[in-house]
C-alpha positions as YAML, in Angstrom:
chain: A
units: angstrom
residues:
- id: 1
  name: UNK
  ca: [82.92, 181.96, 60.76]
- id: 2
  name: UNK
  ca: [82.84, 178.45, 62.35]
- id: 3
  name: UNK
  ca: [81.50, 174.98, 61.64]
- id: 4
  name: UNK
  ca: [78.57, 174.20, 64.30]
- id: 5
  name: UNK
  ca: [79.28, 171.39, 66.16]
- id: 6
  name: UNK
  ca: [76.87, 168.54, 67.93]
- id: 7
  name: UNK
  ca: [78.26, 166.38, 71.13]
- id: 8
  name: UNK
  ca: [76.50, 162.91, 70.25]
- id: 9
  name: UNK
  ca: [76.89, 159.60, 72.45]
- id: 10
  name: UNK
  ca: [76.34, 157.28, 69.47]
- id: 11
  name: UNK
  ca: [75.72, 153.68, 71.07]
- id: 12
  name: UNK
  ca: [73.49, 155.36, 73.63]
- id: 13
  name: UNK
  ca: [71.84, 157.43, 70.84]
- id: 14
  name: UNK
  ca: [71.56, 160.00, 73.04]
- id: 15
  name: UNK
  ca: [72.46, 163.92, 71.58]
- id: 16
  name: UNK
  ca: [73.54, 166.67, 73.72]
- id: 17
  name: UNK
  ca: [69.88, 169.55, 73.25]
- id: 18
  name: UNK
  ca: [72.60, 172.36, 72.39]
- id: 19
  name: UNK
  ca: [75.34, 173.00, 69.48]
- id: 20
  name: UNK
  ca: [77.91, 175.32, 68.49]
- id: 21
  name: UNK
  ca: [81.31, 175.84, 67.97]
- id: 22
  name: UNK
  ca: [83.45, 173.41, 69.49]
- id: 23
  name: UNK
  ca: [85.79, 175.97, 71.05]
- id: 24
  name: UNK
  ca: [82.33, 177.50, 72.38]
- id: 25
  name: UNK
  ca: [81.22, 174.33, 73.89]
- id: 26
  name: UNK
  ca: [84.22, 173.14, 75.62]
- id: 27
  name: UNK
  ca: [85.66, 176.03, 77.38]
- id: 28
  name: UNK
  ca: [82.57, 178.81, 78.04]
- id: 29
  name: UNK
  ca: [80.80, 176.51, 80.19]
- id: 30
  name: UNK
  ca: [78.10, 176.29, 77.73]
- id: 31
  name: UNK
  ca: [78.84, 172.49, 77.85]
- id: 32
  name: UNK
  ca: [77.82, 172.07, 81.63]
- id: 33
  name: UNK
  ca: [75.71, 169.86, 81.16]
- id: 34
  name: UNK
  ca: [77.85, 167.61, 79.27]
- id: 35
  name: UNK
  ca: [79.77, 167.24, 82.93]
- id: 36
  name: UNK
  ca: [76.54, 165.64, 84.99]
- id: 37
  name: UNK
  ca: [76.99, 163.04, 81.90]
- id: 38
  name: UNK
  ca: [79.99, 162.34, 82.02]
- id: 39
  name: UNK
  ca: [81.19, 162.50, 85.73]
- id: 40
  name: UNK
  ca: [80.62, 159.32, 87.82]
- id: 41
  name: UNK
  ca: [80.48, 159.82, 91.53]
- id: 42
  name: UNK
  ca: [82.44, 157.76, 93.83]
- id: 43
  name: UNK
  ca: [81.28, 155.77, 97.00]
- id: 44
  name: UNK
  ca: [82.61, 156.64, 99.85]
- id: 45
  name: UNK
  ca: [84.94, 154.50, 101.66]
- id: 46
  name: UNK
  ca: [82.92, 153.38, 104.73]
- id: 47
  name: UNK
  ca: [82.38, 149.39, 104.90]
- id: 48
  name: UNK
  ca: [78.93, 147.68, 105.88]
- id: 49
  name: UNK
  ca: [81.26, 145.82, 108.35]
- id: 50
  name: UNK
  ca: [82.78, 148.27, 110.02]
- id: 51
  name: UNK
  ca: [79.98, 150.17, 110.63]
- id: 52
  name: UNK
  ca: [78.11, 147.29, 112.23]
- id: 53
  name: UNK
  ca: [81.24, 146.51, 114.38]
- id: 54
  name: UNK
  ca: [80.75, 150.08, 115.76]
- id: 55
  name: UNK
  ca: [77.36, 149.80, 116.29]
- id: 56
  name: UNK
  ca: [78.20, 146.84, 117.95]
- id: 57
  name: UNK
  ca: [80.83, 147.89, 120.19]
- id: 58
  name: UNK
  ca: [78.35, 151.10, 121.29]
- id: 59
  name: UNK
  ca: [75.72, 148.48, 121.91]
- id: 60
  name: UNK
  ca: [78.68, 146.98, 124.41]
- id: 61
  name: UNK
  ca: [79.31, 150.21, 125.88]
- id: 62
  name: UNK
  ca: [75.74, 151.33, 126.63]
- id: 63
  name: UNK
  ca: [75.70, 148.36, 128.71]
- id: 64
  name: UNK
  ca: [76.35, 148.66, 132.28]
- id: 65
  name: UNK
  ca: [77.62, 145.30, 132.72]
- id: 66
  name: UNK
  ca: [79.21, 143.73, 129.53]
- id: 67
  name: UNK
  ca: [77.25, 140.42, 130.31]
- id: 68
  name: UNK
  ca: [74.01, 142.46, 129.94]
- id: 69
  name: UNK
  ca: [74.84, 143.07, 126.13]
- id: 70
  name: UNK
  ca: [74.93, 139.11, 126.08]
- id: 71
  name: UNK
  ca: [70.58, 138.44, 127.78]
- id: 72
  name: UNK
  ca: [69.51, 140.85, 125.81]
- id: 73
  name: UNK
  ca: [67.98, 138.94, 123.10]
- id: 74
  name: UNK
  ca: [68.42, 139.86, 119.31]
- id: 75
  name: UNK
  ca: [65.49, 139.95, 117.30]
- id: 76
  name: UNK
  ca: [65.48, 136.69, 115.13]
- id: 77
  name: UNK
  ca: [65.89, 138.64, 112.22]
- id: 78
  name: UNK
  ca: [69.20, 140.84, 113.22]
- id: 79
  name: UNK
  ca: [70.51, 137.05, 114.09]
- id: 80
  name: UNK
  ca: [70.91, 136.33, 110.57]
- id: 81
  name: UNK
  ca: [74.08, 136.85, 108.57]
- id: 82
  name: UNK
  ca: [75.14, 139.85, 106.75]
- id: 83
  name: UNK
  ca: [75.00, 137.91, 103.58]
- id: 84
  name: UNK
  ca: [71.28, 137.19, 103.77]
- id: 85
  name: UNK
  ca: [70.39, 140.33, 105.09]
- id: 86
  name: UNK
  ca: [71.77, 141.77, 101.90]
- id: 87
  name: UNK
  ca: [69.51, 139.46, 99.58]
- id: 88
  name: UNK
  ca: [67.23, 140.62, 101.35]
- id: 89
  name: UNK
  ca: [67.62, 144.14, 100.50]
- id: 90
  name: UNK
  ca: [68.35, 143.09, 97.06]
- id: 91
  name: UNK
  ca: [64.58, 141.30, 96.93]
- id: 92
  name: UNK
  ca: [62.92, 145.03, 98.19]
- id: 93
  name: UNK
  ca: [62.57, 148.33, 96.28]
- id: 94
  name: UNK
  ca: [64.85, 151.30, 96.83]
- id: 95
  name: UNK
  ca: [60.75, 152.86, 98.99]
- id: 96
  name: UNK
  ca: [60.70, 149.57, 101.41]
- id: 97
  name: UNK
  ca: [64.75, 149.64, 101.69]
- id: 98
  name: UNK
  ca: [64.70, 152.89, 102.86]
- id: 99
  name: UNK
  ca: [61.95, 152.31, 105.47]
- id: 100
  name: UNK
  ca: [63.95, 149.06, 106.34]
- id: 101
  name: UNK
  ca: [67.01, 151.13, 106.40]
- id: 102
  name: UNK
  ca: [65.18, 153.60, 109.20]
- id: 103
  name: UNK
  ca: [64.14, 150.94, 111.58]
- id: 104
  name: UNK
  ca: [67.84, 150.75, 113.20]
- id: 105
  name: UNK
  ca: [71.16, 151.66, 113.14]
- id: 106
  name: UNK
  ca: [72.22, 148.16, 112.34]
- id: 107
  name: UNK
  ca: [70.14, 148.10, 109.06]
- id: 108
  name: UNK
  ca: [70.91, 151.31, 108.17]
- id: 109
  name: UNK
  ca: [74.52, 150.46, 107.92]
- id: 110
  name: UNK
  ca: [73.56, 147.62, 105.46]
- id: 111
  name: UNK
  ca: [70.89, 149.43, 103.58]
- id: 112
  name: UNK
  ca: [72.93, 152.59, 103.10]
- id: 113
  name: UNK
  ca: [75.00, 150.99, 100.92]
- id: 114
  name: UNK
  ca: [71.75, 149.90, 98.51]
- id: 115
  name: UNK
  ca: [70.65, 153.54, 98.56]
- id: 116
  name: UNK
  ca: [73.69, 154.63, 97.39]
- id: 117
  name: UNK
  ca: [73.81, 152.21, 94.47]
- id: 118
  name: UNK
  ca: [70.38, 153.12, 93.47]
- id: 119
  name: UNK
  ca: [71.15, 156.69, 93.22]
- id: 120
  name: UNK
  ca: [74.23, 156.52, 91.63]
- id: 121
  name: UNK
  ca: [72.58, 154.45, 88.61]
- id: 122
  name: UNK
  ca: [71.37, 158.18, 87.80]
- id: 123
  name: UNK
  ca: [74.47, 159.86, 88.08]
- id: 124
  name: UNK
  ca: [76.97, 159.55, 84.80]
- id: 125
  name: UNK
  ca: [74.54, 158.20, 82.25]
- id: 126
  name: UNK
  ca: [77.54, 158.86, 79.56]
- id: 127
  name: UNK
  ca: [80.42, 157.53, 81.09]
- id: 128
  name: UNK
  ca: [82.41, 154.84, 79.91]
- id: 129
  name: UNK
  ca: [79.95, 155.76, 76.54]
- id: 130
  name: UNK
  ca: [82.23, 156.86, 73.41]
- id: 131
  name: UNK
  ca: [81.26, 159.89, 72.64]
- id: 132
  name: UNK
  ca: [81.75, 161.73, 69.17]
- id: 133
  name: UNK
  ca: [81.39, 166.00, 68.08]
- id: 134
  name: UNK
  ca: [79.44, 165.93, 65.03]
- id: 135
  name: UNK
  ca: [79.22, 168.74, 61.75]
...
């Protein structure tokens, strides 16, 4: 007969919704929900600048003559700096970020980072939290 333990994150004021013997909790797979609480996702290493440069290179290659690429005027919104676009994306809610990102490849390369950041907030809520097992 062993002691019954509960896993908690005291500073987050949260307790796992199950308890049991410590050895059983940790090693028989019943603490699967603990992994979801602790595991932090890693953002893929794909910088915005690389994506934008790829988009520009594809645009230039798709033109029959390289002079054509400069002749076609971009809309004024696309002429703004990446930093300004990021500020615009920061002020939008997630639905608007997704809608704007789907308008073209350039905005997708910027908006993808904001979408990933939004969804990463929901993953690993106990990461960097102190957790304890209490009797």
